[in-house]
mmCIF file as gemmi writes it, N, C-alpha and C atoms, coordinates in Angstrom:
data_model
loop_
_atom_site.group_PDB
_atom_site.id
_atom_site.type_symbol
_atom_site.label_atom_id
_atom_site.label_alt_id
_atom_site.label_comp_id
_atom_site.label_asym_id
_atom_site.label_entity_id
_atom_site.label_seq_id
_atom_site.pdbx_PDB_ins_code
_atom_site.Cartn_x
_atom_site.Cartn_y
_atom_site.Cartn_z
_atom_site.occupancy
_atom_site.B_iso_or_equiv
_atom_site.pdbx_formal_charge
_atom_site.auth_seq_id
_atom_site.auth_asym_id
_atom_site.pdbx_PDB_model_num
ATOM 1 N N . MET Axp A 1 ? -5.986 100.549 122.125 1 0 ? 1 A 1
ATOM 2 C CA . MET Axp A 1 ? -4.594 101.69 123.297 1 0 ? 1 A 1
ATOM 3 C C . MET Axp A 1 ? -3.622 101.924 121.961 1 0 ? 1 A 1
ATOM 4 N N . GLY Axp A 2 ? -3.079 100.641 121.247 1 0 ? 2 A 1
ATOM 5 C CA . GLY Axp A 2 ? -2.146 101.228 120.819 1 0 ? 2 A 1
ATOM 6 C C . GLY Axp A 2 ? -1.645 101.356 120.069 1 0 ? 2 A 1
ATOM 7 N N . ASN Axp A 3 ? -2.346 102.776 119.338 1 0 ? 3 A 1
ATOM 8 C CA . ASN Axp A 3 ? -1.935 103.454 118.254 1 0 ? 3 A 1
ATOM 9 C C . ASN Axp A 3 ? -0.135 103.994 118.573 1 0 ? 3 A 1
ATOM 10 N N . ASN Axp A 4 ? -0.156 104.067 117.991 1 0 ? 4 A 1
ATOM 11 C CA . ASN Axp A 4 ? 1.843 104.33 118.334 1 0 ? 4 A 1
ATOM 12 C C . ASN Axp A 4 ? 2.342 106.335 117.383 1 0 ? 4 A 1
ATOM 13 N N . ASN Axp A 5 ? 1.154 106.223 116.506 1 0 ? 5 A 1
ATOM 14 C CA . ASN Axp A 5 ? 1.099 107.052 115.654 1 0 ? 5 A 1
ATOM 15 C C . ASN Axp A 5 ? 1.295 108.173 116.977 1 0 ? 5 A 1
ATOM 16 N N . ARG Axp A 6 ? 2.08 109.571 116.53 1 0 ? 6 A 1
ATOM 17 C CA . ARG Axp A 6 ? 2.363 110.756 117.706 1 0 ? 6 A 1
ATOM 18 C C . ARG Axp A 6 ? 1.909 111.391 117.39 1 0 ? 6 A 1
ATOM 19 N N . ASN Axp A 7 ? 1.12 112.103 116.194 1 0 ? 7 A 1
ATOM 20 C CA . ASN Axp A 7 ? 0.552 113.474 116.537 1 0 ? 7 A 1
ATOM 21 C C . ASN Axp A 7 ? -0.844 112.607 116.984 1 0 ? 7 A 1
ATOM 22 N N . THR Axp A 8 ? -1.39 111.777 117.879 1 0 ? 8 A 1
ATOM 23 C CA . THR Axp A 8 ? -2.617 111.755 118.193 1 0 ? 8 A 1
ATOM 24 C C . THR Axp A 8 ? -3.016 110.559 119.418 1 0 ? 8 A 1
ATOM 25 N N . ARG Axp A 9 ? -3.95 110.591 119.902 1 0 ? 9 A 1
ATOM 26 C CA . ARG Axp A 9 ? -4.058 110.06 121.701 1 0 ? 9 A 1
ATOM 27 C C . ARG Axp A 9 ? -5.532 109.27 120.767 1 0 ? 9 A 1
ATOM 28 N N . ASP Axp A 10 ? -5.213 108.273 121.872 1 0 ? 10 A 1
ATOM 29 C CA . ASP Axp A 10 ? -6.02 106.927 121.829 1 0 ? 10 A 1
ATOM 30 C C . ASP Axp A 10 ? -6.845 107.9 123.52 1 0 ? 10 A 1
ATOM 31 N N . THR Axp A 11 ? -8.005 107.64 122.909 1 0 ? 11 A 1
ATOM 32 C CA . THR Axp A 11 ? -9.035 108.49 124.137 1 0 ? 11 A 1
ATOM 33 C C . THR Axp A 11 ? -9.872 107.941 124.679 1 0 ? 11 A 1
ATOM 34 N N . GLY Axp A 12 ? -10.018 105.614 124.676 1 0 ? 12 A 1
ATOM 35 C CA . GLY Axp A 12 ? -10.874 105.23 124.289 1 0 ? 12 A 1
ATOM 36 C C . GLY Axp A 12 ? -11.227 104.469 122.898 1 0 ? 12 A 1
ATOM 37 N N . THR Axp A 13 ? -12.809 105.616 122.345 1 0 ? 13 A 1
ATOM 38 C CA . THR Axp A 13 ? -13.619 105.535 121.716 1 0 ? 13 A 1
ATOM 39 C C . THR Axp A 13 ? -13.219 105.789 120.203 1 0 ? 13 A 1
ATOM 40 N N . ARG Axp A 14 ? -12.319 107.18 120.579 1 0 ? 14 A 1
ATOM 41 C CA . ARG Axp A 14 ? -12.532 107.887 119.842 1 0 ? 14 A 1
ATOM 42 C C . ARG Axp A 14 ? -10.447 108.274 119.672 1 0 ? 14 A 1
ATOM 43 N N . GLN Axp A 15 ? -10.296 109.209 118.415 1 0 ? 15 A 1
ATOM 44 C CA . GLN Axp A 15 ? -8.652 109.727 118.404 1 0 ? 15 A 1
ATOM 45 C C . GLN Axp A 15 ? -9.013 111.227 118.312 1 0 ? 15 A 1
ATOM 46 N N . VAL Axp A 16 ? -8.199 111.111 119.265 1 0 ? 16 A 1
ATOM 47 C CA . VAL Axp A 16 ? -7.781 113.031 119.162 1 0 ? 16 A 1
ATOM 48 C C . VAL Axp A 16 ? -6.758 113.689 118.585 1 0 ? 16 A 1
ATOM 49 N N . LYS Axp A 17 ? -6.915 114.69 117.55 1 0 ? 17 A 1
ATOM 50 C CA . LYS Axp A 17 ? -5.515 114.846 116.754 1 0 ? 17 A 1
ATOM 51 C C . LYS Axp A 17 ? -4.799 116.528 117.667 1 0 ? 17 A 1
ATOM 52 N N . PHE Axp A 18 ? -3.645 115.676 117.31 1 0 ? 18 A 1
ATOM 53 C CA . PHE Axp A 18 ? -2.901 117.443 118.284 1 0 ? 18 A 1
ATOM 54 C C . PHE Axp A 18 ? -1.863 118.227 117.561 1 0 ? 18 A 1
ATOM 55 N N . ARG Axp A 19 ? -2.254 119.495 117.995 1 0 ? 19 A 1
ATOM 56 C CA . ARG Axp A 19 ? -1.838 120.43 116.808 1 0 ? 19 A 1
ATOM 57 C C . ARG Axp A 19 ? -0.978 120.681 116.807 1 0 ? 19 A 1
ATOM 58 N N . ARG Axp A 20 ? 0.224 120.82 115.799 1 0 ? 20 A 1
ATOM 59 C CA . ARG Axp A 20 ? 2.434 121.922 116.688 1 0 ? 20 A 1
ATOM 60 C C . ARG Axp A 20 ? 2.339 123.004 116.569 1 0 ? 20 A 1
ATOM 61 N N . ILE Axp A 21 ? 2.558 123.355 117.586 1 0 ? 21 A 1
ATOM 62 C CA . ILE Axp A 21 ? 2.944 124.38 117.34 1 0 ? 21 A 1
ATOM 63 C C . ILE Axp A 21 ? 3.97 124.625 116.543 1 0 ? 21 A 1
ATOM 64 N N . LYS Axp A 22 ? 4.419 125.805 116.128 1 0 ? 22 A 1
ATOM 65 C CA . LYS Axp A 22 ? 4.998 125.835 115.532 1 0 ? 22 A 1
ATOM 66 C C . LYS Axp A 22 ? 6.188 127.185 116.634 1 0 ? 22 A 1
ATOM 67 N N . LYS Axp A 23 ? 7.605 126.377 116.576 1 0 ? 23 A 1
ATOM 68 C CA . LYS Axp A 23 ? 8.357 127.337 117.562 1 0 ? 23 A 1
ATOM 69 C C . LYS Axp A 23 ? 8.587 128.382 115.924 1 0 ? 23 A 1
ATOM 70 N N . ARG Axp A 24 ? 8.965 129.831 117.349 1 0 ? 24 A 1
ATOM 71 C CA . ARG Axp A 24 ? 9.293 130.934 116.782 1 0 ? 24 A 1
ATOM 72 C C . ARG Axp A 24 ? 11.279 130.579 116.489 1 0 ? 24 A 1
ATOM 73 N N . PRO Axp A 25 ? 11.649 131.556 115.816 1 0 ? 25 A 1
ATOM 74 C CA . PRO Axp A 25 ? 13.535 131.588 115.37 1 0 ? 25 A 1
ATOM 75 C C . PRO Axp A 25 ? 14.075 132.044 116.873 1 0 ? 25 A 1
ATOM 76 N N . CYS Axp A 26 ? 14.653 131.324 116.532 1 0 ? 26 A 1
ATOM 77 C CA . CYS Axp A 26 ? 15.629 131.459 118.035 1 0 ? 26 A 1
ATOM 78 C C . CYS Axp A 26 ? 16.321 133.169 117.354 1 0 ? 26 A 1
ATOM 79 N N . SER Axp A 27 ? 15.818 135.029 118.466 1 0 ? 27 A 1
ATOM 80 C CA . SER Axp A 27 ? 16.119 135.888 117.799 1 0 ? 27 A 1
ATOM 81 C C . SER Axp A 27 ? 17.352 135.952 118.009 1 0 ? 27 A 1
ATOM 82 N N . LEU Axp A 28 ? 18.494 135.713 118.583 1 0 ? 28 A 1
ATOM 83 C CA . LEU Axp A 28 ? 20.101 136.427 118.064 1 0 ? 28 A 1
ATOM 84 C C . LEU Axp A 28 ? 20.449 135.792 116.389 1 0 ? 28 A 1
ATOM 85 N N . CYS Axp A 29 ? 19.635 134.294 116.385 1 0 ? 29 A 1
ATOM 86 C CA . CYS Axp A 29 ? 20.248 133.737 115.5 1 0 ? 29 A 1
ATOM 87 C C . CYS Axp A 29 ? 19.286 134.656 114.301 1 0 ? 29 A 1
ATOM 88 N N . ALA Axp A 30 ? 18.345 134.564 113.958 1 0 ? 30 A 1
ATOM 89 C CA . ALA Axp A 30 ? 17.432 135.987 113.043 1 0 ? 30 A 1
ATOM 90 C C . ALA Axp A 30 ? 17.935 136.95 112.96 1 0 ? 30 A 1
ATOM 91 N N . ALA Axp A 31 ? 18.734 137.812 114.088 1 0 ? 31 A 1
ATOM 92 C CA . ALA Axp A 31 ? 19.574 139.107 113.153 1 0 ? 31 A 1
ATOM 93 C C . ALA Axp A 31 ? 21.132 138.462 113.394 1 0 ? 31 A 1
ATOM 94 N N . ASN Axp A 32 ? 21.561 137.66 112.486 1 0 ? 32 A 1
ATOM 95 C CA . ASN Axp A 32 ? 22.796 137.074 112.57 1 0 ? 32 A 1
ATOM 96 C C . ASN Axp A 32 ? 23.775 137.665 113.593 1 0 ? 32 A 1
ATOM 97 N N . ILE Axp A 33 ? 23.356 137.297 114.975 1 0 ? 33 A 1
ATOM 98 C CA . ILE Axp A 33 ? 24.515 138.333 115.692 1 0 ? 33 A 1
ATOM 99 C C . ILE Axp A 33 ? 25.681 136.99 115.777 1 0 ? 33 A 1
ATOM 100 N N . GLU Axp A 34 ? 26.5 137.157 115.818 1 0 ? 34 A 1
ATOM 101 C CA . GLU Axp A 34 ? 27.792 135.944 116.198 1 0 ? 34 A 1
ATOM 102 C C . GLU Axp A 34 ? 28.275 135.765 117.539 1 0 ? 34 A 1
ATOM 103 N N . VAL Axp A 35 ? 28.487 136.488 117.508 1 0 ? 35 A 1
ATOM 104 C CA . VAL Axp A 35 ? 29.423 137.046 118.894 1 0 ? 35 A 1
ATOM 105 C C . VAL Axp A 35 ? 28.605 138.609 120.212 1 0 ? 35 A 1
ATOM 106 N N . LEU Axp A 36 ? 28.352 137.392 120.812 1 0 ? 36 A 1
ATOM 107 C CA . LEU Axp A 36 ? 27.539 138.042 122.069 1 0 ? 36 A 1
ATOM 108 C C . LEU Axp A 36 ? 28.081 139.276 123.358 1 0 ? 36 A 1
ATOM 109 N N . ASP Axp A 37 ? 28.656 139.923 123.77 1 0 ? 37 A 1
ATOM 110 C CA . ASP Axp A 37 ? 29.181 141.023 124.93 1 0 ? 37 A 1
ATOM 111 C C . ASP Axp A 37 ? 28.502 140.96 125.877 1 0 ? 37 A 1
ATOM 112 N N . TYR Axp A 38 ? 29.66 140.053 126.647 1 0 ? 38 A 1
ATOM 113 C CA . TYR Axp A 38 ? 29.192 140.653 128.339 1 0 ? 38 A 1
ATOM 114 C C . TYR Axp A 38 ? 29.141 141.875 128.567 1 0 ? 38 A 1
ATOM 115 N N . LYS Axp A 39 ? 29.53 142.583 127.62 1 0 ? 39 A 1
ATOM 116 C CA . LYS Axp A 39 ? 29.753 144.756 128.159 1 0 ? 39 A 1
ATOM 117 C C . LYS Axp A 39 ? 28.464 144.889 128.308 1 0 ? 39 A 1
ATOM 118 N N . GLU Axp A 40 ? 27.757 144.632 126.997 1 0 ? 40 A 1
ATOM 119 C CA . GLU Axp A 40 ? 26.159 145.339 126.423 1 0 ? 40 A 1
ATOM 120 C C . GLU Axp A 40 ? 25.161 145.275 126.872 1 0 ? 40 A 1
ATOM 121 N N . ALA Axp A 41 ? 24.886 145.246 128.669 1 0 ? 41 A 1
ATOM 122 C CA . ALA Axp A 41 ? 23.682 145.533 129.663 1 0 ? 41 A 1
ATOM 123 C C . ALA Axp A 41 ? 22.867 145.045 129.389 1 0 ? 41 A 1
ATOM 124 N N . ASN Axp A 42 ? 21.815 145.817 128.231 1 0 ? 42 A 1
ATOM 125 C CA . ASN Axp A 42 ? 20.905 146.295 127.688 1 0 ? 42 A 1
ATOM 126 C C . ASN Axp A 42 ? 20.75 145.044 127.361 1 0 ? 42 A 1
ATOM 127 N N . THR Axp A 43 ? 20.698 144.476 126.471 1 0 ? 43 A 1
ATOM 128 C CA . THR Axp A 43 ? 20.749 143.221 125.766 1 0 ? 43 A 1
ATOM 129 C C . THR Axp A 43 ? 21.274 141.708 126.417 1 0 ? 43 A 1
ATOM 130 N N . LEU Axp A 44 ? 21.666 142.322 127.465 1 0 ? 44 A 1
ATOM 131 C CA . LEU Axp A 44 ? 21.478 140.503 128.442 1 0 ? 44 A 1
ATOM 132 C C . LEU Axp A 44 ? 20.256 140.326 129.628 1 0 ? 44 A 1
ATOM 133 N N . ARG Axp A 45 ? 19.939 142.065 130.372 1 0 ? 45 A 1
ATOM 134 C CA . ARG Axp A 45 ? 18.767 141.869 130.819 1 0 ? 45 A 1
ATOM 135 C C . ARG Axp A 45 ? 17.537 141.64 129.967 1 0 ? 45 A 1
ATOM 136 N N . ARG Axp A 46 ? 16.932 141.762 128.536 1 0 ? 46 A 1
ATOM 137 C CA . ARG Axp A 46 ? 16.14 140.725 128.158 1 0 ? 46 A 1
ATOM 138 C C . ARG Axp A 46 ? 15.917 139.776 128.142 1 0 ? 46 A 1
ATOM 139 N N . TYR Axp A 47 ? 16.896 138.596 128.877 1 0 ? 47 A 1
ATOM 140 C CA . TYR Axp A 47 ? 17.002 137.23 128.399 1 0 ? 47 A 1
ATOM 141 C C . TYR Axp A 47 ? 16.864 136.694 130.068 1 0 ? 47 A 1
ATOM 142 N N . MET Axp A 48 ? 16.306 137.793 131.379 1 0 ? 48 A 1
ATOM 143 C CA . MET Axp A 48 ? 17.264 137.931 132.384 1 0 ? 48 A 1
ATOM 144 C C . MET Axp A 48 ? 15.456 138.067 133.098 1 0 ? 48 A 1
ATOM 145 N N . THR Axp A 49 ? 14.434 137.514 134.062 1 0 ? 49 A 1
ATOM 146 C CA . THR Axp A 49 ? 13.612 137.924 134.863 1 0 ? 49 A 1
ATOM 147 C C . THR Axp A 49 ? 13.521 138.655 134.88 1 0 ? 49 A 1
ATOM 148 N N . ASP Axp A 50 ? 11.994 139.159 135.965 1 0 ? 50 A 1
ATOM 149 C CA . ASP Axp A 50 ? 12.214 140.482 136.677 1 0 ? 50 A 1
ATOM 150 C C . ASP Axp A 50 ? 12.999 139.917 137.947 1 0 ? 50 A 1
ATOM 151 N N . ARG Axp A 51 ? 13.54 139.038 138.557 1 0 ? 51 A 1
ATOM 152 C CA . ARG Axp A 51 ? 13.52 139.409 139.476 1 0 ? 51 A 1
ATOM 153 C C . ARG Axp A 51 ? 14.789 138.83 139.533 1 0 ? 51 A 1
ATOM 154 N N . GLY Axp A 52 ? 15.745 139.419 138.852 1 0 ? 52 A 1
ATOM 155 C CA . GLY Axp A 52 ? 17.13 138.968 138.073 1 0 ? 52 A 1
ATOM 156 C C . GLY Axp A 52 ? 17.947 138.476 137.392 1 0 ? 52 A 1
ATOM 157 N N . LYS Axp A 53 ? 16.857 136.638 137.294 1 0 ? 53 A 1
ATOM 158 C CA . LYS Axp A 53 ? 17.78 135.81 137.011 1 0 ? 53 A 1
ATOM 159 C C . LYS Axp A 53 ? 17.68 135.433 135.52 1 0 ? 53 A 1
ATOM 160 N N . ILE Axp A 54 ? 18.731 133.973 135.239 1 0 ? 54 A 1
ATOM 161 C CA . ILE Axp A 54 ? 18.622 133.737 133.811 1 0 ? 54 A 1
ATOM 162 C C . ILE Axp A 54 ? 17.082 133.231 133.945 1 0 ? 54 A 1
ATOM 163 N N . ALA Axp A 55 ? 16.419 133.823 132.404 1 0 ? 55 A 1
ATOM 164 C CA . ALA Axp A 55 ? 15.26 132.845 131.843 1 0 ? 55 A 1
ATOM 165 C C . ALA Axp A 55 ? 15.238 132.158 130.982 1 0 ? 55 A 1
ATOM 166 N N . PRO Axp A 56 ? 14.659 131.391 131.251 1 0 ? 56 A 1
ATOM 167 C CA . PRO Axp A 56 ? 14.782 129.548 130.592 1 0 ? 56 A 1
ATOM 168 C C . PRO Axp A 56 ? 14.669 129.551 129.266 1 0 ? 56 A 1
ATOM 169 N N . ARG Axp A 57 ? 14.77 128.974 128.228 1 0 ? 57 A 1
ATOM 170 C CA . ARG Axp A 57 ? 14.969 129.572 127.3 1 0 ? 57 A 1
ATOM 171 C C . ARG Axp A 57 ? 13.417 129.266 127.037 1 0 ? 57 A 1
ATOM 172 N N . ARG Axp A 58 ? 12.692 127.943 127.349 1 0 ? 58 A 1
ATOM 173 C CA . ARG Axp A 58 ? 11.122 128.273 127.687 1 0 ? 58 A 1
ATOM 174 C C . ARG Axp A 58 ? 10.017 129.515 127.207 1 0 ? 58 A 1
ATOM 175 N N . ASN Axp A 59 ? 10.545 129.69 127.768 1 0 ? 59 A 1
ATOM 176 C CA . ASN Axp A 59 ? 10.682 131.537 127.922 1 0 ? 59 A 1
ATOM 177 C C . ASN Axp A 59 ? 11.176 132.456 127.251 1 0 ? 59 A 1
ATOM 178 N N . SER Axp A 60 ? 13.032 132.391 127.242 1 0 ? 60 A 1
ATOM 179 C CA . SER Axp A 60 ? 13.83 133.173 126.429 1 0 ? 60 A 1
ATOM 180 C C . SER Axp A 60 ? 13.334 133.637 124.77 1 0 ? 60 A 1
ATOM 181 N N . GLY Axp A 61 ? 13.33 131.704 124.332 1 0 ? 61 A 1
ATOM 182 C CA . GLY Axp A 61 ? 13.305 131.802 122.844 1 0 ? 61 A 1
ATOM 183 C C . GLY Axp A 61 ? 14.026 131.774 122.399 1 0 ? 61 A 1
ATOM 184 N N . LEU Axp A 62 ? 16.16 131.73 123.262 1 0 ? 62 A 1
ATOM 185 C CA . LEU Axp A 62 ? 16.009 131.035 122.336 1 0 ? 62 A 1
ATOM 186 C C . LEU Axp A 62 ? 17.695 130.08 122.08 1 0 ? 62 A 1
ATOM 187 N N . CYS Axp A 63 ? 17.871 129.84 120.687 1 0 ? 63 A 1
ATOM 188 C CA . CYS Axp A 63 ? 18.336 127.965 120.63 1 0 ? 63 A 1
ATOM 189 C C . CYS Axp A 63 ? 19.783 127.744 121.74 1 0 ? 63 A 1
ATOM 190 N N . PRO Axp A 64 ? 19.987 126.492 121.646 1 0 ? 64 A 1
ATOM 191 C CA . PRO Axp A 64 ? 20.846 125.961 122.792 1 0 ? 64 A 1
ATOM 192 C C . PRO Axp A 64 ? 21.388 126.55 122.834 1 0 ? 64 A 1
ATOM 193 N N . LYS Axp A 65 ? 22.482 127.262 121.73 1 0 ? 65 A 1
ATOM 194 C CA . LYS Axp A 65 ? 23.362 127.281 121.427 1 0 ? 65 A 1
ATOM 195 C C . LYS Axp A 65 ? 23.317 128.684 122.629 1 0 ? 65 A 1
ATOM 196 N N . HIS Axp A 66 ? 22.736 129.592 121.664 1 0 ? 66 A 1
ATOM 197 C CA . HIS Axp A 66 ? 23.241 131.505 122.521 1 0 ? 66 A 1
ATOM 198 C C . HIS Axp A 66 ? 22.446 131.07 123.022 1 0 ? 66 A 1
ATOM 199 N N . GLN Axp A 67 ? 21.53 130.399 123.688 1 0 ? 67 A 1
ATOM 200 C CA . GLN Axp A 67 ? 21.492 130.118 125.453 1 0 ? 67 A 1
ATOM 201 C C . GLN Axp A 67 ? 22.48 130.081 126.543 1 0 ? 67 A 1
ATOM 202 N N . ARG Axp A 68 ? 23.022 129.434 126.103 1 0 ? 68 A 1
ATOM 203 C CA . ARG Axp A 68 ? 24.63 128.755 126.578 1 0 ? 68 A 1
ATOM 204 C C . ARG Axp A 68 ? 25.194 130.842 126.548 1 0 ? 68 A 1
ATOM 205 N N . GLU Axp A 69 ? 25.181 130.939 126.053 1 0 ? 69 A 1
ATOM 206 C CA . GLU Axp A 69 ? 25.756 131.649 125.555 1 0 ? 69 A 1
ATOM 207 C C . GLU Axp A 69 ? 25.957 133.419 126.415 1 0 ? 69 A 1
ATOM 208 N N . VAL Axp A 70 ? 24.556 133.091 126.915 1 0 ? 70 A 1
ATOM 209 C CA . VAL Axp A 70 ? 23.76 134.331 126.98 1 0 ? 70 A 1
ATOM 210 C C . VAL Axp A 70 ? 23.781 134.179 129.038 1 0 ? 70 A 1
ATOM 211 N N . ALA Axp A 71 ? 23.478 133.211 129.173 1 0 ? 71 A 1
ATOM 212 C CA . ALA Axp A 71 ? 23.777 132.008 130.047 1 0 ? 71 A 1
ATOM 213 C C . ALA Axp A 71 ? 25.339 133.153 131.198 1 0 ? 71 A 1
ATOM 214 N N . LYS Axp A 72 ? 26.639 132.082 130.079 1 0 ? 72 A 1
ATOM 215 C CA . LYS Axp A 72 ? 27.547 132.674 130.878 1 0 ? 72 A 1
ATOM 216 C C . LYS Axp A 72 ? 27.671 134.293 130.265 1 0 ? 72 A 1
ATOM 217 N N . CYS Axp A 73 ? 27.524 134.799 129.718 1 0 ? 73 A 1
ATOM 218 C CA . CYS Axp A 73 ? 27.998 136.519 129.372 1 0 ? 73 A 1
ATOM 219 C C . CYS Axp A 73 ? 27.02 137.63 129.845 1 0 ? 73 A 1
ATOM 220 N N . ILE Axp A 74 ? 25.901 136.951 131.132 1 0 ? 74 A 1
ATOM 221 C CA . ILE Axp A 74 ? 25.448 137.04 132.108 1 0 ? 74 A 1
ATOM 222 C C . ILE Axp A 74 ? 25.97 137.18 132.991 1 0 ? 74 A 1
ATOM 223 N N . LYS Axp A 75 ? 26.661 136.126 134.148 1 0 ? 75 A 1
ATOM 224 C CA . LYS Axp A 75 ? 27.287 135.964 134.712 1 0 ? 75 A 1
ATOM 225 C C . LYS Axp A 75 ? 28.214 136.327 135.074 1 0 ? 75 A 1
ATOM 226 N N . LYS Axp A 76 ? 29.655 136.662 133.325 1 0 ? 76 A 1
ATOM 227 C CA . LYS Axp A 76 ? 30.924 137.37 133.27 1 0 ? 76 A 1
ATOM 228 C C . LYS Axp A 76 ? 29.968 139.384 133.966 1 0 ? 76 A 1
ATOM 229 N N . SER Axp A 77 ? 28.674 139.442 133.51 1 0 ? 77 A 1
ATOM 230 C CA . SER Axp A 77 ? 28.376 141.027 133.856 1 0 ? 77 A 1
ATOM 231 C C . SER Axp A 77 ? 27.613 141.35 134.752 1 0 ? 77 A 1
ATOM 232 N N . ARG Axp A 78 ? 27.755 139.731 136.373 1 0 ? 78 A 1
ATOM 233 C CA . ARG Axp A 78 ? 27.073 140.069 137.342 1 0 ? 78 A 1
ATOM 234 C C . ARG Axp A 78 ? 28.483 140.266 137.999 1 0 ? 78 A 1
ATOM 235 N N . ILE Axp A 79 ? 29.685 139.558 137.957 1 0 ? 79 A 1
ATOM 236 C CA . ILE Axp A 79 ? 30.779 139.556 138.47 1 0 ? 79 A 1
ATOM 237 C C . ILE Axp A 79 ? 31.461 140.863 138.064 1 0 ? 79 A 1
ATOM 238 N N . ILE Axp A 80 ? 31.751 141.14 137.645 1 0 ? 80 A 1
ATOM 239 C CA . ILE Axp A 80 ? 31.889 142.308 137.05 1 0 ? 80 A 1
ATOM 240 C C . ILE Axp A 80 ? 30.963 142.936 137.212 1 0 ? 80 A 1
ATOM 241 N N . GLY Axp A 81 ? 29.932 143.704 138.058 1 0 ? 81 A 1
ATOM 242 C CA . GLY Axp A 81 ? 29.485 144.59 138.185 1 0 ? 81 A 1
ATOM 243 C C . GLY Axp A 81 ? 28.059 145.163 137.556 1 0 ? 81 A 1
ATOM 244 N N . LEU Axp A 82 ? 27.836 145.713 135.623 1 0 ? 82 A 1
ATOM 245 C CA . LEU Axp A 82 ? 27.237 145.803 135.083 1 0 ? 82 A 1
ATOM 246 C C . LEU Axp A 82 ? 25.471 145.651 135.192 1 0 ? 82 A 1
ATOM 247 N N . VAL Axp A 83 ? 25.318 144.19 135.663 1 0 ? 83 A 1
ATOM 248 C CA . VAL Axp A 83 ? 23.984 143.641 135.902 1 0 ? 83 A 1
ATOM 249 C C . VAL Axp A 83 ? 23.57 142.965 137.273 1 0 ? 83 A 1
ATOM 250 N N . PRO Axp A 84 ? 23.524 143.061 137.838 1 0 ? 84 A 1
ATOM 251 C CA . PRO Axp A 84 ? 22.754 142.675 139.071 1 0 ? 84 A 1
ATOM 252 C C . PRO Axp A 84 ? 23.068 141.215 139.556 1 0 ? 84 A 1
ATOM 253 N N . TYR Axp A 85 ? 22.463 141.105 140.459 1 0 ? 85 A 1
ATOM 254 C CA . TYR Axp A 85 ? 22.4 139.409 140.666 1 0 ? 85 A 1
ATOM 255 C C . TYR Axp A 85 ? 21.878 139.744 141.409 1 0 ? 85 A 1
ATOM 256 N N . ILE Axp A 86 ? 20.42 139.603 142.152 1 0 ? 86 A 1
ATOM 257 C CA . ILE Axp A 86 ? 18.856 140.682 142.445 1 0 ? 86 A 1
ATOM 258 C C . ILE Axp A 86 ? 18.946 141.043 142.567 1 0 ? 86 A 1
ATOM 259 N N . VAL Axp A 87 ? 17.103 141.792 142.113 1 0 ? 87 A 1
ATOM 260 C CA . VAL Axp A 87 ? 16.71 142.667 142.55 1 0 ? 87 A 1
ATOM 261 C C . VAL Axp A 87 ? 15.474 142.804 142.952 1 0 ? 87 A 1
ATOM 262 N N . ASP Axp A 88 ? 16.051 144.531 144.019 1 0 ? 88 A 1
ATOM 263 C CA . ASP Axp A 88 ? 15.177 144.802 145.407 1 0 ? 88 A 1
ATOM 264 C C . ASP Axp A 88 ? 13.92 144.802 144.24 1 0 ? 88 A 1
C-alpha cells in the first residue's frame, strides 16, 4: 500500500490511474480585465448565485486574485443598493 505516486491509488491488488482534470482559465484573466468596477451590476451578477450569494471559486472559475476582487465589488455594490443582499 506504500505507493507515493500522486496519480495512482493503491486498491490492494491493482493500481487505478487518476485522470487530471484540466482547469479552465479565469474568465477575467482571459479577457484581460485589469480593474473590475463595482458599478457594473450586470457583470457582478454573473458571479452570484440565484439566491444572491457570492459564488465560490470552484463554481465561478475565477483565480484567487479575481475572486477576492469580485467579492469586494459585490459587497460595495450591495451597500450602495445596485445588487441585492438576497433575492426573494
